[in-house]
C-alpha positions as a Markdown table, in Angstrom:
| # | Residue | x | y | z |
|---|---|---|---|---|
| 1 | Met | -2.0 | -8.7 | -45.6 |
| 2 | Gly | -1.8 | -5.1 | -45.0 |
| 3 | Ser | -5.3 | -4.5 | -45.2 |
| 4 | Leu | -5.8 | -7.1 | -42.3 |
| 5 | Glu | -3.4 | -5.2 | -39.8 |
| 6 | Pro | -6.2 | -2.9 | -38.2 |
| 7 | Gln | -8.2 | -6.2 | -37.4 |
| 8 | Ile | -5.4 | -8.2 | -36.2 |
| 9 | Ala | -4.6 | -5.2 | -33.9 |
| 10 | Glu | -8.0 | -5.2 | -32.7 |
| 11 | Trp | -7.5 | -8.9 | -31.8 |
| 12 | Arg | -4.3 | -8.7 | -30.2 |
| 13 | Ala | -5.7 | -5.7 | -27.9 |
| 14 | Tyr | -8.6 | -7.8 | -26.9 |
| 15 | Val | -6.5 | -11.0 | -26.1 |
| 16 | Gly | -4.0 | -8.8 | -24.6 |
| 17 | Asn | -6.4 | -7.0 | -21.9 |
| 18 | Ala | -7.4 | -10.3 | -20.6 |
| 19 | Pro | -5.8 | -11.0 | -16.9 |
| 20 | Gly | -2.9 | -13.4 | -16.9 |
| 21 | Val | -1.9 | -13.0 | -20.3 |
| 22 | Asn | 1.4 | -11.5 | -21.2 |
| 23 | Gly | 3.2 | -10.0 | -24.2 |
| 24 | Arg | 4.8 | -13.3 | -25.1 |
| 25 | Asp | 1.5 | -15.3 | -25.0 |
| 26 | Val | 0.0 | -12.6 | -27.4 |
| 27 | Asp | 2.8 | -12.8 | -29.8 |
| 28 | Glu | 2.8 | -16.9 | -30.1 |
| 29 | Leu | -1.1 | -16.6 | -30.7 |
| 30 | Glu | -0.6 | -14.1 | -33.4 |
| 31 | Asp | 1.8 | -16.1 | -35.1 |
| 32 | His | -0.4 | -18.9 | -35.1 |
| 33 | Leu | -3.4 | -16.8 | -36.1 |
| 34 | Arg | -1.5 | -15.4 | -39.1 |
| 35 | Gln | -0.3 | -18.9 | -40.3 |
| 36 | Gln | -3.9 | -19.7 | -40.1 |
| 37 | Ile | -4.9 | -16.9 | -42.6 |
| 38 | Ala | -1.8 | -17.8 | -44.8 |
| 39 | Asp | -3.2 | -21.2 | -45.2 |
| 40 | Leu | -6.8 | -20.1 | -45.8 |
| 41 | Asn | -5.5 | -17.5 | -48.5 |
| 42 | Ala | -3.8 | -20.4 | -50.4 |
| 43 | Val | -6.9 | -22.4 | -50.7 |
| 44 | Gly | -8.8 | -19.4 | -52.1 |
| 45 | Leu | -10.2 | -17.4 | -49.6 |
| 46 | Ala | -10.2 | -13.4 | -49.5 |
| 47 | Glu | -8.3 | -11.9 | -46.7 |
| 48 | Asp | -11.4 | -10.7 | -44.7 |
| 49 | Glu | -12.8 | -14.0 | -45.1 |
| 50 | Ala | -9.8 | -15.8 | -44.0 |
| 51 | Phe | -9.5 | -13.7 | -41.0 |
| 52 | Leu | -12.8 | -14.5 | -39.8 |
| 53 | Val | -12.5 | -18.4 | -40.2 |
| 54 | Ala | -9.0 | -18.2 | -38.7 |
| 55 | Val | -10.3 | -16.5 | -35.5 |
| 56 | Lys | -13.0 | -19.1 | -35.4 |
| 57 | Arg | -10.7 | -21.8 | -35.6 |
| 58 | Met | -8.4 | -20.4 | -33.0 |
| 59 | Gly | -11.4 | -21.0 | -30.6 |
| 60 | Asp | -10.4 | -24.6 | -30.7 |
| 61 | Val | -7.1 | -23.9 | -28.9 |
| 62 | Asp | -7.6 | -20.8 | -27.0 |
| 63 | Val | -10.6 | -19.7 | -24.9 |
| 64 | Leu | -10.2 | -15.9 | -25.4 |
| 65 | Ser | -10.0 | -16.2 | -29.0 |
| 66 | Arg | -13.1 | -18.2 | -29.0 |
| 67 | Glu | -14.7 | -15.6 | -27.0 |
| 68 | Phe | -13.5 | -12.9 | -29.5 |
| 69 | Ala | -15.0 | -14.6 | -32.5 |
| 70 | Arg | -18.3 | -15.3 | -30.9 |
| 71 | Glu | -18.9 | -12.0 | -29.8 |
| 72 | His | -17.4 | -10.2 | -33.1 |
| 73 | Ser | -18.2 | -12.6 | -35.6 |
| 74 | Gly | -21.6 | -10.9 | -36.6 |
| 75 | Arg | -19.8 | -7.6 | -36.8 |
| 76 | Leu | -17.1 | -9.0 | -39.0 |
| 77 | Trp | -19.9 | -10.4 | -41.4 |
| 78 | Lys | -21.6 | -7.0 | -41.4 |
| 79 | Gln | -18.2 | -5.5 | -42.5 |
| 80 | Leu | -17.8 | -8.1 | -45.2 |
| 81 | Leu | -21.4 | -7.3 | -46.4 |
| 82 | Ala | -20.9 | -3.6 | -46.2 |
| 83 | Ser | -18.7 | -3.7 | -49.3 |
| 84 | Gly | -21.5 | -5.6 | -51.3 |
| 85 | Asp | -23.4 | -3.7 | -54.4 |
| 86 | Asp | -26.7 | -4.7 | -52.9 |
| 87 | Glu | -26.8 | -2.7 | -49.7 |
| 88 | Pro | -28.4 | 0.6 | -50.7 |
| 89 | Ala | -31.2 | -1.4 | -52.0 |
| 90 | His | -31.5 | -3.3 | -49.0 |
| 91 | Ala | -31.4 | -0.3 | -46.6 |
| 92 | Ala | -34.0 | 1.4 | -48.7 |
| 93 | Gly | -36.3 | -1.5 | -48.6 |
| 94 | Gly | -39.1 | -2.1 | -46.2 |
| 95 | Trp | -41.1 | 1.5 | -46.5 |
| 96 | Leu | -44.2 | 0.0 | -47.8 |
| 97 | Glu | -44.2 | -2.5 | -44.8 |
| 98 | Ala | -43.7 | 0.0 | -42.4 |
| 99 | Leu | -46.4 | 2.1 | -43.9 |
| 100 | Ala | -48.9 | -0.5 | -43.9 |
| 101 | Phe | -48.0 | -1.4 | -40.0 |
| 102 | Gly | -48.0 | 2.2 | -39.3 |
| 103 | Ala | -51.3 | 2.7 | -40.5 |
| 104 | Ala | -53.0 | -0.3 | -38.9 |
| 105 | Ala | -51.9 | 1.0 | -35.7 |
| 106 | Ala | -53.0 | 4.4 | -36.5 |
| 107 | Val | -56.5 | 3.2 | -37.3 |
| 108 | Val | -56.8 | 1.0 | -34.3 |
| 109 | Val | -55.8 | 4.1 | -31.9 |
| 110 | His | -58.4 | 6.0 | -33.7 |
| 111 | Val | -61.2 | 3.3 | -33.4 |
| 112 | Ala | -60.3 | 2.9 | -29.7 |
| 113 | Arg | -60.3 | 7.0 | -29.1 |
| 114 | Val | -63.7 | 7.3 | -30.7 |
| 115 | Ala | -65.3 | 4.6 | -28.4 |
| 116 | Ala | -63.7 | 5.9 | -25.5 |
| 117 | Gly | -64.8 | 9.2 | -26.3 |
| 118 | Phe | -61.4 | 10.7 | -25.9 |
| 119 | Pro | -60.4 | 13.5 | -25.1 |
| 120 | Asp | -63.9 | 14.6 | -23.9 |
| 121 | Glu | -64.2 | 11.6 | -21.9 |
| 122 | Glu | -61.1 | 10.1 | -20.2 |
| 123 | Pro | -62.0 | 6.3 | -19.3 |
| 124 | Thr | -59.4 | 4.6 | -17.6 |
| 125 | Trp | -59.5 | 1.4 | -20.0 |
| 126 | Phe | -58.4 | 3.4 | -22.8 |
| 127 | Phe | -54.9 | 4.7 | -20.9 |
| 128 | Arg | -54.3 | 0.8 | -19.9 |
| 129 | Asn | -54.8 | -0.5 | -23.3 |
| 130 | Val | -53.2 | 2.3 | -25.3 |
| 131 | Thr | -49.8 | 0.4 | -25.6 |
| 132 | Leu | -51.6 | -2.4 | -26.8 |
| 133 | Phe | -53.0 | -0.7 | -29.6 |
| 134 | Val | -49.6 | 0.4 | -30.8 |
| 135 | Leu | -46.6 | -2.1 | -30.0 |
| 136 | Pro | -48.2 | -5.5 | -31.3 |
| 137 | Phe | -47.9 | -3.8 | -34.9 |
| 138 | Leu | -44.3 | -2.8 | -34.3 |
| 139 | Ala | -43.5 | -6.6 | -33.0 |
| 140 | Gly | -45.6 | -7.7 | -36.3 |
| 141 | Tyr | -43.2 | -5.4 | -38.2 |
| 142 | Phe | -40.1 | -7.0 | -36.7 |
| 143 | Ala | -41.6 | -10.6 | -37.1 |
| 144 | Tyr | -42.4 | -9.8 | -41.0 |
| 145 | Arg | -38.9 | -8.3 | -41.6 |
| 146 | Arg | -37.1 | -11.2 | -39.8 |
| 147 | Arg | -39.2 | -13.6 | -41.8 |
| 148 | Leu | -40.3 | -15.6 | -38.5 |
| 149 | Asp | -41.8 | -19.0 | -38.9 |
| 150 | Ala | -45.2 | -19.7 | -37.4 |
| 151 | Gly | -43.7 | -20.7 | -34.1 |
| 152 | Gly | -41.9 | -17.3 | -34.0 |
| 153 | Trp | -45.4 | -15.4 | -34.6 |
| 154 | Val | -46.9 | -17.2 | -32.0 |
| 155 | Leu | -44.3 | -16.4 | -29.1 |
| 156 | Thr | -44.5 | -12.9 | -30.3 |
| 157 | Ala | -48.1 | -12.7 | -30.2 |
| 158 | Leu | -48.7 | -14.8 | -26.8 |
| 159 | Pro | -47.5 | -12.0 | -24.5 |
| 160 | Phe | -49.4 | -9.4 | -25.9 |
| 161 | Ala | -52.5 | -11.9 | -25.7 |
| 162 | Ile | -51.7 | -12.5 | -22.0 |
| 163 | Ala | -51.4 | -9.0 | -21.4 |
| 164 | Ala | -54.7 | -7.9 | -22.9 |
| 165 | Val | -56.5 | -10.4 | -20.7 |
| 166 | Val | -54.7 | -9.5 | -17.6 |
| 167 | Val | -55.4 | -5.6 | -17.9 |
| 168 | Asn | -59.0 | -6.0 | -19.0 |
| 169 | Val | -60.0 | -8.8 | -16.9 |
| 170 | Tyr | -59.0 | -7.6 | -13.4 |
| 171 | Pro | -61.5 | -6.1 | -11.4 |
| 172 | Trp | -59.8 | -2.5 | -10.9 |
| 173 | Asp | -61.2 | -0.5 | -8.0 |
| 174 | Ala | -62.1 | 3.3 | -8.5 |
| 175 | Asp | -59.2 | 5.3 | -8.3 |
| 176 | Ser | -57.0 | 2.3 | -8.3 |
| 177 | Ser | -53.3 | 3.1 | -7.7 |
| 178 | Thr | -52.3 | -0.6 | -9.1 |
| 179 | Glu | -54.2 | 0.3 | -12.1 |
| 180 | Met | -52.0 | 3.5 | -12.7 |
| 181 | Leu | -48.9 | 1.4 | -12.0 |
| 182 | Val | -50.1 | -1.2 | -14.6 |
| 183 | Ala | -50.7 | 1.5 | -17.2 |
| 184 | Leu | -46.8 | 2.8 | -16.4 |
| 185 | His | -45.1 | -0.4 | -16.6 |
| 186 | Leu | -47.0 | -2.4 | -19.4 |
| 187 | Pro | -45.2 | -0.3 | -22.0 |
| 188 | Val | -41.8 | -1.4 | -20.7 |
| 189 | Thr | -43.0 | -5.0 | -20.5 |
| 190 | Leu | -44.2 | -5.1 | -24.1 |
| 191 | Trp | -41.3 | -3.1 | -25.3 |
| 192 | Phe | -39.2 | -5.9 | -24.0 |
| 193 | Val | -41.7 | -8.4 | -25.9 |
| 194 | Cys | -40.8 | -6.4 | -29.1 |
| 195 | Ala | -37.2 | -7.7 | -28.6 |
| 196 | Leu | -37.9 | -11.2 | -29.5 |
| 197 | Pro | -39.1 | -10.4 | -32.9 |
| 198 | Tyr | -36.3 | -7.8 | -33.4 |
| 199 | Met | -33.9 | -10.4 | -32.4 |
| 200 | Gly | -35.3 | -12.8 | -34.8 |
| 201 | Gly | -36.1 | -15.1 | -31.7 |
| 202 | Thr | -32.4 | -15.3 | -30.8 |
| 203 | Leu | -32.7 | -14.2 | -27.0 |
| 204 | Arg | -29.7 | -16.0 | -25.7 |
| 205 | Ser | -27.4 | -13.9 | -27.9 |
| 206 | His | -25.8 | -11.0 | -25.8 |
| 207 | Glu | -24.6 | -9.2 | -29.2 |
| 208 | Arg | -28.2 | -9.4 | -30.5 |
| 209 | Arg | -29.3 | -8.1 | -26.9 |
| 210 | Met | -26.8 | -5.2 | -27.5 |
| 211 | Asp | -28.1 | -4.7 | -30.9 |
| 212 | Phe | -31.4 | -4.2 | -29.2 |
| 213 | Val | -30.2 | -1.7 | -26.8 |
| 214 | Arg | -28.7 | 0.2 | -29.6 |
| 215 | Phe | -32.2 | 0.1 | -31.4 |
| 216 | Ser | -34.0 | 1.5 | -28.6 |
| 217 | Gly | -31.4 | 4.2 | -28.2 |
| 218 | Glu | -31.8 | 5.2 | -31.9 |
| 219 | Trp | -35.4 | 4.8 | -32.3 |
| 220 | Phe | -35.9 | 7.3 | -29.4 |
| 221 | Ile | -33.8 | 9.8 | -31.1 |
| 222 | Tyr | -35.7 | 9.4 | -34.2 |
| 223 | Tyr | -39.1 | 9.3 | -32.4 |
| 224 | Val | -38.3 | 12.7 | -30.7 |
| 225 | Leu | -37.1 | 14.1 | -34.0 |
| 226 | Ile | -40.5 | 13.1 | -35.5 |
| 227 | Ala | -42.3 | 14.5 | -32.5 |
| 228 | Leu | -40.7 | 17.9 | -32.7 |
| 229 | Gly | -41.3 | 18.2 | -36.4 |
| 230 | Gly | -44.9 | 17.0 | -36.2 |
| 231 | Gly | -45.5 | 19.6 | -33.3 |
| 232 | Val | -44.3 | 22.3 | -35.6 |
| 233 | Leu | -46.6 | 21.0 | -38.3 |
| 234 | Val | -49.8 | 21.0 | -35.9 |
| 235 | Gly | -48.8 | 24.5 | -34.6 |
| 236 | Leu | -48.7 | 25.7 | -38.2 |
| 237 | Met | -52.0 | 23.8 | -39.0 |
| 238 | Tyr | -53.7 | 25.3 | -36.1 |
| 239 | Ala | -52.6 | 29.0 | -36.9 |
| 240 | Ile | -53.7 | 28.5 | -40.5 |
| 241 | Phe | -57.3 | 27.0 | -40.2 |
| 242 | Glu | -58.2 | 29.0 | -37.1 |
| 243 | Pro | -59.0 | 32.1 | -38.9 |
| 244 | Thr | -61.0 | 30.2 | -41.5 |
| 245 | Gly | -63.6 | 29.3 | -39.1 |
| 246 | Val | -62.6 | 25.4 | -39.7 |
| 247 | Asp | -62.5 | 23.5 | -36.2 |
| 248 | Ala | -58.9 | 23.2 | -35.9 |
| 249 | Asp | -59.1 | 21.5 | -32.6 |
| 250 | Gln | -61.1 | 18.7 | -34.2 |
| 251 | Ile | -58.6 | 18.3 | -37.0 |
| 252 | Ile | -55.7 | 18.1 | -34.2 |
| 253 | Glu | -57.6 | 15.4 | -32.3 |
| 254 | Trp | -57.5 | 13.3 | -35.5 |
| 255 | Val | -53.7 | 13.9 | -36.5 |
| 256 | Leu | -52.1 | 13.7 | -33.3 |
| 257 | Pro | -53.0 | 10.3 | -32.3 |
| 258 | Ala | -52.5 | 8.9 | -35.8 |
| 259 | Gly | -49.1 | 10.6 | -35.8 |
| 260 | Ala | -48.0 | 9.5 | -32.5 |
| 261 | Ala | -49.2 | 5.9 | -33.2 |
| 262 | Gly | -47.7 | 5.6 | -36.8 |
| 263 | Ala | -44.2 | 7.2 | -35.7 |
| 264 | Val | -43.7 | 4.3 | -33.6 |
| 265 | Ile | -43.1 | 2.1 | -36.5 |
| 266 | Val | -42.0 | 4.8 | -38.9 |
| 267 | Ala | -39.3 | 5.4 | -36.3 |
| 268 | Ala | -38.2 | 1.9 | -36.3 |
| 269 | Trp | -37.9 | 1.8 | -40.1 |
| 270 | Leu | -35.8 | 4.8 | -40.1 |
| 271 | Val | -33.5 | 3.2 | -37.7 |
| 272 | Glu | -33.0 | 0.1 | -39.8 |
| 273 | Ser | -32.7 | 1.8 | -43.2 |
| 274 | Lys | -30.8 | 4.9 | -42.0 |
| 275 | Gln | -28.5 | 3.0 | -39.5 |
| 276 | Arg | -25.2 | 4.7 | -40.6 |
| 277 | Val | -26.3 | 8.2 | -39.7 |
| 278 | Val | -27.6 | 7.5 | -36.0 |
| 279 | Glu | -24.3 | 5.3 | -35.6 |
| 280 | Asn | -22.6 | 8.9 | -36.4 |
| 281 | Met | -24.8 | 10.6 | -34.0 |
| 282 | Ala | -24.4 | 8.0 | -30.9 |
| 283 | Pro | -20.7 | 8.6 | -29.9 |
| 284 | Val | -21.4 | 12.4 | -30.4 |
| 285 | Leu | -24.6 | 12.4 | -28.1 |
| 286 | Thr | -22.7 | 10.3 | -25.3 |
| 287 | Met | -20.0 | 12.6 | -25.1 |
| 288 | Leu | -22.1 | 15.6 | -25.1 |
| 289 | Phe | -24.6 | 14.3 | -22.3 |
| 290 | Thr | -22.4 | 11.9 | -20.0 |
| 291 | Pro | -20.4 | 14.7 | -18.6 |
| 292 | Leu | -23.3 | 16.9 | -18.1 |
| 293 | Phe | -25.3 | 14.2 | -16.0 |
| 294 | Ala | -22.3 | 13.2 | -14.3 |
| 295 | Val | -21.6 | 16.8 | -13.0 |
| 296 | Met | -25.3 | 17.0 | -12.2 |
| 297 | Leu | -25.4 | 13.7 | -10.3 |
| 298 | Ala | -21.9 | 14.2 | -8.4 |
| 299 | Gly | -23.4 | 17.7 | -7.3 |
| 300 | Ala | -26.9 | 16.2 | -6.2 |
| 301 | Ala | -25.2 | 13.4 | -4.3 |
| 302 | Val | -22.8 | 15.6 | -2.3 |
| 303 | Val | -25.5 | 18.1 | -1.7 |
| 304 | Tyr | -28.1 | 15.6 | -0.3 |
| 305 | Ala | -25.5 | 14.0 | 1.7 |
| 306 | Val | -23.9 | 16.9 | 3.3 |
| 307 | Thr | -27.3 | 18.9 | 3.9 |
| 308 | Gly | -29.3 | 15.9 | 4.9 |
| 309 | Leu | -31.7 | 16.3 | 2.6 |
| 310 | Gly | -31.9 | 12.5 | 1.8 |
| 311 | Asp | -34.4 | 12.4 | 4.9 |
| 312 | Ala | -36.9 | 14.6 | 3.0 |
| 313 | Phe | -37.8 | 12.7 | -0.1 |
| 314 | Asp | -41.5 | 12.8 | -0.6 |
| 315 | Arg | -43.2 | 10.5 | -3.3 |
| 316 | Asp | -42.8 | 13.3 | -6.1 |
| 317 | Leu | -39.1 | 14.0 | -5.4 |
| 318 | Val | -38.6 | 9.9 | -5.4 |
| 319 | Ser | -40.4 | 10.0 | -8.5 |
| 320 | Val | -38.0 | 12.5 | -10.2 |
| 321 | Phe | -34.9 | 10.7 | -8.9 |
| 322 | Asp | -36.0 | 7.3 | -10.2 |
| 323 | Ala | -36.6 | 8.8 | -13.7 |
| 324 | Leu | -33.3 | 10.4 | -13.3 |
| 325 | Leu | -31.8 | 7.0 | -12.4 |
| 326 | Leu | -33.3 | 5.5 | -15.6 |
| 327 | Val | -32.1 | 8.2 | -17.7 |
| 328 | Val | -28.7 | 7.4 | -16.4 |
| 329 | Leu | -29.0 | 4.0 | -17.1 |
| 330 | Gly | -30.2 | 4.4 | -20.3 |
| 331 | Leu | -27.3 | 6.7 | -21.2 |
| 332 | Val | -24.6 | 4.2 | -20.1 |
| 333 | Leu | -26.3 | 1.6 | -22.1 |
| 334 | Tyr | -26.4 | 3.6 | -25.1 |
| 335 | Gly | -22.9 | 4.7 | -24.9 |
| 336 | Met | -21.7 | 1.3 | -24.4 |
| 337 | Ser | -23.6 | 0.1 | -27.6 |
| 338 | Ala | -21.6 | 3.0 | -29.4 |
| 339 | Arg | -18.3 | 2.1 | -28.4 |
| 340 | Glu | -15.9 | -0.7 | -29.6 |
| 341 | Pro | -15.6 | -3.3 | -27.0 |
| 342 | Thr | -11.9 | -3.8 | -27.6 |
| 343 | Ala | -11.4 | -0.3 | -27.3 |
| 344 | Gln | -8.8 | 1.2 | -24.3 |
| 345 | Pro | -9.8 | 3.0 | -21.1 |
| 346 | Ser | -10.6 | 6.8 | -22.1 |
| 347 | Trp | -11.6 | 9.9 | -20.3 |
| 348 | Met | -15.2 | 9.2 | -21.0 |
| 349 | Asp | -15.1 | 5.8 | -19.4 |
| 350 | Arg | -13.9 | 7.7 | -16.1 |
| 351 | Ile | -16.7 | 10.3 | -16.4 |
| 352 | Gln | -19.1 | 7.4 | -17.0 |
| 353 | Leu | -18.0 | 5.9 | -13.8 |
| 354 | Val | -18.5 | 9.2 | -12.1 |
| 355 | Ala | -22.1 | 9.2 | -13.3 |
| 356 | Val | -22.6 | 5.5 | -12.2 |
| 357 | Ala | -21.0 | 6.0 | -8.6 |
| 358 | Ser | -23.0 | 9.0 | -8.1 |
| 359 | Ala | -26.4 | 7.4 | -9.1 |
| 360 | Leu | -25.6 | 4.8 | -7.0 |
| 361 | Val | -25.1 | 7.0 | -4.0 |
| 362 | Leu | -28.7 | 8.6 | -4.7 |
| 363 | Asp | -30.3 | 5.4 | -5.2 |
| 364 | Leu | -29.2 | 4.2 | -1.6 |
| 365 | Met | -30.4 | 7.5 | -0.2 |
| 366 | Val | -33.7 | 6.9 | -1.8 |
| 367 | Leu | -33.9 | 3.3 | -0.7 |
| 368 | Ala | -32.9 | 4.4 | 3.0 |
| 369 | Thr | -35.7 | 7.0 | 2.9 |
| 370 | Met | -38.1 | 4.6 | 1.4 |
| 371 | Val | -37.2 | 1.8 | 3.7 |
| 372 | Ala | -38.0 | 4.1 | 7.0 |
| 373 | Arg | -41.2 | 5.2 | 5.5 |
| 374 | Ile | -42.4 | 1.9 | 4.9 |
| 375 | Gly | -41.4 | 0.9 | 8.6 |
| 376 | Asp | -43.6 | 3.9 | 9.7 |
| 377 | Leu | -46.3 | 3.8 | 7.3 |
| 378 | Gly | -46.5 | 0.1 | 6.0 |
| 379 | Phe | -46.5 | -1.0 | 2.1 |
| 380 | Thr | -48.6 | 0.4 | -0.5 |
| 381 | Pro | -48.5 | -0.3 | -4.4 |
| 382 | Asn | -46.9 | 2.7 | -5.0 |
| 383 | Arg | -44.1 | 2.2 | -2.3 |
| 384 | Thr | -43.7 | -1.5 | -3.4 |
| 385 | Ala | -43.3 | -0.6 | -7.1 |
| 386 | Ala | -40.9 | 2.3 | -6.3 |
| 387 | Ile | -38.7 | 0.1 | -4.0 |
| 388 | Gly | -38.5 | -2.7 | -6.2 |
| 389 | Leu | -37.2 | -0.4 | -9.1 |
| 390 | Asn | -34.8 | 0.8 | -6.8 |
| 391 | Leu | -33.6 | -2.3 | -5.8 |
| 392 | Val | -33.1 | -3.5 | -9.4 |
| 393 | Leu | -31.5 | -0.3 | -10.2 |
| 394 | Leu | -29.4 | -0.6 | -7.4 |
| 395 | Ala | -27.9 | -4.1 | -8.4 |
| 396 | Asn | -27.3 | -3.0 | -11.7 |
| 397 | Leu | -25.5 | 0.1 | -11.0 |
| 398 | Ala | -23.4 | -1.6 | -8.3 |
| 399 | Gly | -22.3 | -4.2 | -10.9 |
| 400 | Ala | -21.6 | -1.5 | -13.7 |
| 401 | Ala | -19.5 | 0.6 | -11.2 |
| 402 | Trp | -17.3 | -2.6 | -10.1 |
| 403 | Leu | -16.9 | -3.8 | -13.4 |
| 404 | Ser | -16.1 | -0.2 | -14.6 |
| 405 | Ala | -13.3 | 0.4 | -11.9 |
| 406 | Arg | -12.0 | -3.1 | -13.0 |
| 407 | Phe | -11.9 | -1.9 | -16.5 |
| 408 | Leu | -10.2 | 1.2 | -15.7 |
| 409 | Thr | -7.6 | -0.4 | -13.8 |
| 410 | Arg | -6.9 | -2.8 | -16.7 |
| 411 | Arg | -8.2 | -6.0 | -14.5 |
| 412 | Ser | -11.1 | -6.9 | -16.8 |
| 413 | Thr | -12.3 | -5.8 | -20.3 |
| 414 | Ala | -15.3 | -3.5 | -21.8 |
| 415 | His | -16.6 | -6.6 | -23.1 |
| 416 | Arg | -17.1 | -7.8 | -19.4 |
| 417 | Leu | -19.0 | -4.6 | -18.6 |
| 418 | Glu | -21.3 | -5.2 | -21.8 |
| 419 | Arg | -21.9 | -8.8 | -20.9 |
| 420 | Trp | -23.2 | -7.9 | -17.4 |
| 421 | Gln | -25.6 | -5.2 | -18.7 |
| 422 | Thr | -26.9 | -7.6 | -21.4 |
| 423 | Thr | -27.4 | -10.2 | -19.1 |
| 424 | Tyr | -29.2 | -8.2 | -16.8 |
| 425 | Leu | -31.8 | -6.5 | -19.2 |
| 426 | Pro | -34.3 | -9.5 | -18.6 |
| 427 | Val | -34.3 | -8.6 | -14.7 |
| 428 | Phe | -36.0 | -5.1 | -15.8 |
| 429 | Ala | -38.5 | -7.1 | -18.2 |
| 430 | Leu | -39.3 | -9.4 | -15.3 |
| 431 | Trp | -39.9 | -6.8 | -12.4 |
| 432 | Ala | -42.2 | -4.5 | -14.9 |
| 433 | Ala | -44.0 | -7.6 | -15.8 |
| 434 | Thr | -44.3 | -8.5 | -11.9 |
| 435 | Val | -45.8 | -5.2 | -11.6 |
| 436 | Val | -48.5 | -5.4 | -14.2 |
| 437 | Val | -49.6 | -9.2 | -13.2 |
| 438 | Val | -48.7 | -9.8 | -9.8 |
| 439 | Leu | -48.8 | -6.5 | -8.1 |
| 440 | Pro | -52.9 | -5.7 | -8.5 |
| 441 | Leu | -53.2 | -9.3 | -7.2 |
| 442 | Ala | -51.2 | -8.5 | -4.0 |
| 443 | Phe | -53.1 | -5.2 | -3.2 |
| 444 | Thr | -56.5 | -6.9 | -4.2 |
| 445 | Phe | -56.5 | -4.1 | -7.1 |
| 446 | Gly | -56.8 | -1.1 | -5.1 |
């Protein structure tokens, strides 16, 4: 049973971290677990299989073990399947589907671009709808890969259809602020819609939600790498064709939109087919950027609090801080997806708490300034959207800071912090959808 010792040790750590559980309790539960494994081995199950089944059976007698089994069974089955001979073939598959969906997105974007006359003309309808030209194909790619049934396809397509009606039927005013807000929030709303087919329709699974968080971070990494490579390619193309008299600008007008649209689906395929590569990158990126953001946020919180600059937040500065807070939240989520939930508190968890606490202080400063400004000047679409976003971030950061502090003092587990974040994700989706659907109505499309 030597190969099972690391898994049993992980199970012990998980159960032992729970409040009110002492060493003797864990010893008794471990004896019971080992007996279950021995019995399953006797009837022919392999050690890894016996461990997984035994942990599941322990759920009948112990709540903590049941919770461990529920949250980790998917990962354990992945470990069992990882040793199979068919994994390389499965990982390498799907490129034809990705190419087809990516090409379809590129064609739709080009048709819309030509109809809009972009870049010579810049009609607002083009910018409102640009997300609808691409993300439905990403959702369709996931639905095809997960083999969703007809009901799953309908549930996936329905939000896109509603969004298309809303953004194109609303009677927008000239220079409408709500129209710009819709263009900014629609990508967020539809990205969460893509979570449905990605998770195979299992929206209530916290583990699958964290998988989608992990996918989002890895997708961003690959998309940035593709964009950087594409930028070099376009630059070289321009340098080569310009002396020949060929209109290089015209070529770029066709290459860039197609590449940007197709790369959305190609990056998703890369995440799924090269997952192990990015899983090795995630801890490194987290360890690199978390301390840097923690220092920057802590310094900014101290400077703005001591000097009183918090009273001087203008609209542009508020936008910068909101973007910074969203980056910090994304970094925290991505870092959480890259760590083992049963790992003991480390120095990185302490640094992460500093980053979250500093972001919380800055968010409170921004909110105070915005409330004062609304009291003086009243509500506008931009102020309403900004204060709503900051309130959503405030609740998330406060909960994360509280649970992180409890985890560091060993009064809670990292699993509780992870559960808080995965439970809170629909709040972000709901707020983004509110800005898209409700806010224009509230301000009569102005």
